[in-house]
N, C-alpha and C positions, 0 to 999 in steps of 0.2 A: 416446408419445413413441419414434424413430427417433433412432438416434444410430449415425452413422459411421466408422471408426475407421482409420488409417493402418494401413498393413501391420506397421508398425516397433509399434504399438500395439497389435494382434493378438497380434504375438510375442508379447510379451514380459507381457499374459497367461496365454495360453499357459504362457510358462514359471512365472508365479504360482501354476499352478494345477499343474503339473507335477511343480514343485519341495515338494509337500503341502504349500501356506502354507495356501489354497485349495480348494474345493471347485469352485468354478464362476466364469466369466467376470463373474456379475453380483456373487459374493462377492469378486470384485477390484473390479469399482467402487463396491459401497457404501463400501467400503473409502477408495477413490479419494476419495473422494465429501466424508468424513468429514470426513478427512484436509484436504483443500481448507475444509472449513465452519471448521473452528477452527486453521488457519492463517490464515483471513479474520475469526475475532474477535479472535485474539491482536493482529491486528494496529493494530482498533479499537480493541480495547483500550488498544494501546501510543503510538497515535496521542491519545487521549481523557487517558493519564499523559502525557502530552509538551506539550500545551496545558496541562493544570491547571500545570501545573510553571510556563510561561511565564507564567500567571497568576500565581501565586504568586508570581513574579521581581517583578510586572511591580508591582504592588501595594505590595512592598515598595518598591520603585523610589519611585512616589508617595510614601509612606508619611516618605523621605528630603528629600523632595521634587526628585528626578531625574527632574525633565518635562524634553518637547522641547514646542515651542510646533508646535502642530499644522498650524498654515502652511508648516514648515520641515517636515513628515515629508510631508509630500503633493508637495510640491516634489521632497523627495529619492524619493519612489514617482515621479513623472510623470519624472521623468530617468533612471532604473533603465527605461521604457519603455518612452525616446524610445531610449535604446541596443540595448536588445534588438530595437527595430524594425528601428533601422538593421545590428542585424550577421544581422537575417534578409534583408533587401534584399539583403544585398552576400553572399551563400552562393545 
């Protein structure tokens, strides 16, 4: 695989090597990819946790009888879609 870097990216990598933190460009890139992977995993875990919390909240609402009729929900969604479409048309 060939990767093209911008001059700024190359300068940054050179700076990292010159500062003594890394011994090669490959090491800098490997560290960058590891950080990107960790960031991705944390993002996925955070979204899953948010979804779990929403499901738990919805389950509590259902248990308390706090429900909204499905037709009303779909009507609200359709209204939002129409408003978004109109906003995009005007832009």
